[in-house]
Phi, psi and omega in degrees: 000133180254141173230128179239132175247121179260117186238145177176173176284168176305143178063027178265357177105016182298310182294318178301315179298319180296319178295318178297322177296319178297316179302314180299316179298319181291327174297331177274011179063035177258139179284135183237133169244126185244111177269105181260113185255354186252319182234169181285160177300317180301315179297317181299316181288319182286311185285318186256352177072031178294126183299152180299333183288346176280131178279119180251129178241110182244053180295150175276137176058046179286156177242171176298327177296316177301317180295319178300316180297317182287328173297316179297320182291312187268338180048056181286166172277328182228134176237125180245131178241115182238101358230160195295331181292349179264001175294141184295332179254026183300134168206183187295345180258011184298326179294327177295317180294317178297318179298319179298315180295317181294320181296324181303326182246015179053049181257133173288128183249129175238125180231136174262149183212144173285154172243165182299148181297335182300336179299318179296319182291329181274355178049060180213167175288144176296152175241164180308323181288353179273355179305137183286098177052044177223133175268143183261125176295165176285166178056045178241140172273127183251118179250114180262130180245145176215136176224116181061025181233359180223180183298335180236086182307141180083005183276164178216154179225135178244130176211160175280159184297341178276005176094002179283113182286129182260324180184162178232000000 
């Protein structure tokens, strides 16, 4: 089971990256469930071009339990949660609960997360410890996005949760 956390400040491209990941998975004939907690399904499809074949669930006030139930019901290959701070039962351990549910059904989990505002002021790429009141489980791929907030606007950094840098 793979877990990817896409982190960044507002408007850094987290949702766009998640939609592109969904598109790629669907080209590989993998079933995708997209939990959109921030914008409407219509907006997601029109603005970001998410294909109709992706199942979008934009329930109001969903919890990690709701996501677990729907993962069990639909058995997708990929589950995307955009974004974790909007879960109704959100706390610093929500990624651990989501990871547990996804692992039970061998589902690839992609979650977007806000990072602390101090990252923008320091003009650098976010690091795992910058997640906004969220703890990162081990064996997670961390994708940090930055737009107009670091020395190289539009840059991204991928690393494992243990700090092993994979690419920039």
